[in-house]
C-alpha positions as CSV (number, residue, x, y, z in Angstrom):
1,T,-10.4,17.0,-0.2
2,K,-7.8,19.3,-1.7
3,A,-6.9,20.5,1.7
4,F,-6.3,17.0,3.0
5,I,-4.1,16.1,-0.1
6,D,-2.1,19.4,0.3
7,A,-1.5,18.6,4.0
8,W,-0.4,15.0,3.2
9,Q,2.0,16.2,0.5
10,K,3.5,19.2,2.4
11,P,6.3,17.2,4.1
12,F,7.5,16.0,0.7
13,R,7.8,19.6,-0.7
14,V,10.4,20.9,1.7
15,S,14.0,21.7,0.6
16,G,16.1,18.6,0.4
17,T,13.4,16.1,0.0
18,A,14.4,15.0,-3.5
19,A,18.1,14.5,-2.4
20,A,16.9,12.5,0.6
21,F,14.8,10.2,-1.6
22,R,17.8,9.7,-4.0
23,S,20.0,8.8,-1.1
24,M,17.5,6.3,0.2
25,L,17.0,4.7,-3.1
26,G,20.7,4.1,-3.5
27,D,20.2,1.1,-1.1
28,G,17.1,-0.2,-3.0
29,I,13.5,0.1,-2.0
30,Q,13.1,-1.3,1.5
31,G,10.5,-4.0,2.1
32,V,9.6,-6.9,4.3
33,S,11.0,-10.3,3.4
34,G,8.7,-13.2,2.5
35,E,10.1,-15.1,5.4
36,T,9.0,-12.4,7.8
37,L,5.5,-12.1,6.1
38,A,5.0,-15.9,6.4
39,R,5.4,-15.6,10.2
40,V,2.6,-13.0,10.6
41,T,-0.2,-14.5,12.7
42,V,-2.5,-11.5,13.4
43,P,-5.6,-11.1,11.3
44,R,-4.6,-9.9,7.9
45,L,-6.1,-8.8,4.6
46,V,-4.3,-7.6,1.4
47,V,-6.2,-4.7,-0.2
48,W,-4.8,-3.7,-3.6
49,G,-5.6,-1.0,-6.2
50,G,-6.8,-2.7,-9.4
51,E,-4.9,0.0,-11.4
52,D,-1.7,-0.1,-9.4
53,H,1.1,0.5,-11.9
54,V,3.9,0.7,-9.2
55,D,3.3,-2.8,-7.8
56,S,1.3,-5.1,-10.0
57,V,-1.9,-6.8,-8.9
58,S,-0.1,-10.1,-9.3
59,A,2.4,-8.9,-6.7
60,G,-0.5,-8.2,-4.4
61,R,-1.9,-11.7,-5.0
62,R,1.6,-13.2,-4.2
63,T,1.8,-11.2,-1.0
64,A,-1.7,-12.4,0.0
65,G,-0.5,-16.0,-0.7
66,V,2.6,-15.6,1.5
67,L,0.4,-14.2,4.3
68,H,-2.3,-16.8,3.8
69,A,-4.7,-13.8,3.6
70,Q,-7.7,-12.9,1.5
71,F,-7.0,-10.6,-1.4
72,V,-9.3,-7.7,-2.2
73,E,-8.9,-5.7,-5.4
74,I,-10.2,-2.2,-5.4
75,P,-11.3,-1.4,-9.0
76,G,-10.1,1.8,-10.4
77,A,-7.7,2.6,-7.5
78,G,-4.0,2.9,-8.1
79,H,-1.0,2.4,-5.9
80,L,-2.3,4.5,-3.0
81,S,-5.7,3.0,-2.9
82,M,-6.3,4.1,0.6
83,L,-6.2,7.7,-0.6
84,A,-8.0,7.2,-4.0
85,A,-10.8,5.0,-2.6
86,P,-10.8,5.3,1.2
87,R,-14.3,4.1,1.6
88,A,-13.8,1.0,-0.5
89,V,-10.6,0.2,1.5
90,A,-12.4,0.7,4.8
91,N,-15.3,-1.4,3.7
92,A,-12.9,-4.3,2.7
93,I,-11.3,-4.1,6.1
94,E,-14.5,-3.8,8.0
95,S,-16.0,-6.8,6.1
96,Q,-13.1,-8.9,7.6
97,A,-13.4,-7.5,11.1
98,G,-16.8,-8.9,11.7
């Protein structure tokens, strides 16, 4: 809903947010190394937006490969697929939990 999106975005709209992001990006975008991902042993699934233009679908497939995990592409969803298509993401996760 609009109210949910507004609440989610509110912390990013405070004074100083842009400067904080610029400061953080000076060190590069933080992530998890492939070596660390390869050691993950808990149940895992990579769910990716089919229209993600921030991190490519091929990057998601590579991540799934490193994790030895199934890859599920959510058609029409972008980078934040859990917000754009929450039901599809939940269904993908639930299908693996059974």
